[in-house]
N, C-alpha and C positions, 0 to 999 in steps of 0.2 A: 798465757794464751788459754782460751776456753774451748773445750771440746764439745761439739754439739751433742745433744741428748740423742740416744739411739732411736727412741720412739719418734722424735721429730723427723729424723732422717728417713725412717720407713714411711711415715705419712707423706713426706714430700715426694718420695719415689712413687707411691701409689697414686697421688694426685697427678703426677707427670704422666704416668701410664694411662690413666683415665682420660686426661686431656688429649693425649696423642691418639688414643683410640677414637675419640669423638671427632678429631680433625680428619682422621682417615675415613671415617664413615660418612661424614657430612657431604663431601663432594660427590660421592657415589649416589646418594639420595637426591641431591640437587640436580645432578646430571641426568639421572633417570627421569626426574620430573619434567625437565625441559625437553629432552630429546625423546624419551619414552619409546615404547614399542607399540606397534599397531594393536589396538584393542586393550591397551593398558587401562586400569581403573581411572587413572588421572585424566587420560585423554577422553575416555567415555564420559566422565562427569563434565569436563569442559565443553565437549561437543553438545551435550544434552541441555546445558544451562542456557536459558534465553538471555540475550543482551539486556542489561539493565537500562531502564529509561532514564533520561537526564533528570536532574533535580534542580529546583530553585527554592529560594526562601522569600517569603512574603515580607516586604520592607515598608508597607504602608503603616500609618500610625493608627488607623482604625481598621475594622474588618474589610477585607477586599472582596468585592462582589464577583461571583462567578456568573458569566453571562451566557445566554443561549447562542449568540453570534458575537463576532469580534467588534462590537461597538457598544457605546453606553446607552443606546436607545432600546436595545433588545432586553428581553425578559431576564430577570435575575433568578438564577437557579439555586443560589445559596451563597455562602460567604466563607472566607478563610481568615483565621485570626492572624494578627501581626506576629511575625517570627516563625510561622508554620513552614516546615520543609515539605514541598510538594513534588510530585512526579509530573513531568512535562512530556507530552507525546511529540509535539512539533510546534513550529511557529508559522504565523501567517501575517500578511499585511492587513491592517484594519484601520479603524478610526484613530486619528492622532490624539493622544492623551499627553498633554504637557510636553510636546515635542517628540514623542515616541509613538510611531504607528505600528509597532509590532505587538502581536497578541499571541499567547500560548494556549494551545489546545491541551487540556489537562490529560495526564496519563493515567495508568492503572484502570482503564476502562471507565473513568468518570466523565460524564458529559460536561461540556462548557468550556468557555474561554476566560482568561484573565489578562488584563493589560500588563504588558512587559514593563511598563513604567514603574510598577509596584512589585516587581519580582527580580531578585538578584540571582543571576545564573550561578549554579554551583558546578555545572558541567555544560558542555556544548550542546545546544539544542538544534536539531536539523530542521530544515524547511519542510512543511507539509507537501505531500505529493499532489 
């Protein structure tokens, strides 16, 4: 029968104490974050942060035109490359493009609309008011 080395036993005990201490401290931190007290730094930061705008990804094979209005006859304001992840402010009904009549108003203060036919939603986009 082999007797464990004393150094190994001490290391095991220390690791056990450290792990136990971590397990005891973690729930207190998590509970404080979720329940918090009025005016806690976590609550203040959450309340001050604006809600992030929904995102979408351009799925066209070529550059996607950004239009002044939600139709293909309106002036082109610019274009977005295939694969680009973009912010979307809201959606409207516009010209039907390949069976899809939804258009997205760009977010982040950018002017213009893009056809939803060529944008894959990465999050839910609300209707424009």
